[in-house]
C-alpha positions in Angstrom: -33.1 -29.2 82.1 -30.7 -32.1 81.1 -29.7 -32.4 77.5 -31.8 -34.7 75.3 -29.9 -37.7 73.9 -30.7 -38.0 70.3 -29.9 -40.6 67.7 -27.4 -38.1 66.1 -25.5 -37.5 69.4 -25.4 -41.3 70.1 -24.0 -41.9 66.6 -21.5 -39.1 67.1 -20.3 -40.6 70.4 -20.1 -44.1 68.8 -18.0 -42.7 65.9 -15.7 -40.9 68.4 -15.2 -44.1 70.5 -14.5 -46.1 67.3 -12.0 -43.5 66.1 -10.2 -43.4 69.5 -10.0 -47.3 69.6 -8.9 -47.6 65.9 -5.3 -48.8 65.2 -2.8 -46.1 64.7 -2.5 -45.1 61.1 -1.8 -42.0 59.0 -4.5 -40.0 60.8 -3.0 -40.8 64.2 0.4 -39.6 62.9 -1.2 -36.3 61.9 -2.7 -36.0 65.3 0.6 -36.7 66.9 2.3 -34.2 64.6 -0.2 -31.6 65.6 0.4 -32.4 69.3 4.1 -32.2 68.9 3.8 -28.8 67.2 1.3 -27.6 69.8 3.5 -28.7 72.8 6.8 -27.4 71.3 5.7 -24.1 69.7 6.3 -20.9 71.6 8.8 -18.3 72.6 11.3 -19.2 75.4 13.6 -17.0 77.5 16.9 -18.4 78.7 16.8 -19.2 82.4 20.2 -20.8 82.8 23.1 -22.0 80.7 25.9 -24.4 81.7 29.2 -23.3 80.1 32.5 -25.0 80.9 31.0 -26.5 84.0 29.7 -23.2 85.4 25.9 -22.5 85.8 25.2 -19.0 84.5 22.0 -17.0 84.6 20.8 -13.7 83.2 22.1 -11.0 82.9 25.5 -12.7 82.5 23.9 -14.9 79.8 20.7 -14.2 77.9 18.8 -15.6 75.0 15.6 -16.4 73.2 14.5 -19.6 71.5 11.4 -19.6 69.2 9.6 -22.4 67.4 6.7 -21.0 65.4 5.0 -22.0 62.1 7.9 -24.1 60.8 10.6 -21.6 61.8 13.3 -21.9 64.5 15.2 -19.0 65.9 17.9 -19.1 68.6 19.6 -16.0 69.9 22.3 -16.4 72.6 24.4 -13.7 74.4 27.3 -14.8 76.7 28.9 -12.0 78.7 30.9 -14.4 81.0 34.2 -14.0 79.2 36.7 -11.4 80.6 37.9 -10.5 77.1 34.4 -9.7 75.6 31.0 -11.0 74.9 29.8 -13.6 72.4 26.6 -13.4 70.5 25.0 -16.1 68.4 22.0 -15.8 66.1 20.7 -18.9 64.3 17.7 -18.8 61.9 16.3 -22.0 60.4 13.3 -24.3 59.9 11.8 -27.4 61.3 9.6 -30.2 60.0 7.3 -32.5 61.9 6.2 -35.7 60.3 4.5 -38.4 62.4 6.7 -38.8 65.5 9.7 -37.3 63.8 10.9 -33.7 64.5 13.8 -32.4 62.3 15.4 -29.0 62.3 18.3 -27.2 60.9 19.7 -23.7 60.8 19.8 -22.0 57.4 21.6 -18.9 58.5 24.2 -18.8 61.2 25.9 -15.6 62.6 28.3 -15.8 65.5 30.1 -12.7 66.8 32.9 -12.3 69.4 34.1 -9.1 71.0 37.7 -8.8 72.2 40.3 -6.2 72.9 41.6 -6.8 69.4 38.2 -5.9 67.9 35.1 -7.8 66.8 35.1 -10.9 64.7 32.3 -12.8 63.0 31.6 -16.3 61.6 28.8 -17.5 59.4 30.0 -21.1 59.3 27.1 -23.6 59.5 26.9 -25.5 62.8 26.1 -28.8 60.9 24.9 -29.9 57.5 21.3 -30.9 56.9 18.6 -31.5 59.5 19.0 -33.1 63.0 16.4 -35.7 63.6 14.6 -36.4 66.8 12.0 -39.0 67.8 9.1 -37.7 69.9 7.8 -39.4 73.0 5.8 -38.5 76.1 7.2 -38.8 79.6 5.2 -37.8 82.7 3.3 -35.0 80.9 6.4 -33.7 79.0 7.1 -33.9 75.3 10.6 -35.4 74.7 12.4 -35.0 71.5 15.5 -37.3 71.5 18.2 -37.7 68.9 20.4 -40.8 68.4 23.4 -38.5 68.8 22.5 -37.6 72.4 20.7 -34.3 72.1 17.3 -34.0 73.8 14.6 -31.3 74.1 12.1 -31.8 77.0 9.1 -29.5 76.7 6.7 -28.8 79.6 3.9 -26.3 80.0 6.4 -24.0 81.8 9.4 -24.3 79.5 12.1 -26.3 77.9 15.2 -28.1 78.9 18.0 -28.9 76.4 20.3 -31.8 77.2 23.4 -33.2 75.5 24.3 -36.8 76.5 22.1 -36.6 79.5 23.6 -33.4 80.9 21.5 -30.3 81.1 23.0 -27.5 79.0 20.3 -24.9 78.9 16.9 -24.3 80.7 14.4 -22.0 79.0 11.2 -20.6 80.5 8.1 -20.3 78.2 7.2 -16.6 77.7 4.6 -17.0 74.9 2.6 -20.0 73.9 0.8 -19.9 70.5 
């Protein structure tokens, strides 16, 4: 039996149509913020990494990248060096407001192994938060910074570019 159209359902449809046709305001920014968070959030495994012009894949390089609940975590392992491995662990936070995505690392740890022994650095990668403008492109979410960095999120994963060159590709392993 087909559903009965009532005055309430007609009014609800009219309200939905009016909402979708309304000019973009604060509510639209919140919806966009939620969409950015939904499309970007997840856990990603490193699929490939371009280092010094060479394309490297696991197990030579490995890593995880996580964006969840306002936190960002990056762990990278590079075993391509003859003198020893490099490991980087970056812990931080991100903020989404309207069409703006900003992130920074609050805790940085970089370790190098060499024949002379291990070394560590906890020097920040940069001060403050990097800012990216969000846009859509062919079903992908693009986050682009004026300085040339770009994240491109798809349902399958993430590509990180610097000045138009692909640096790392990540495959999505967990979506929230």
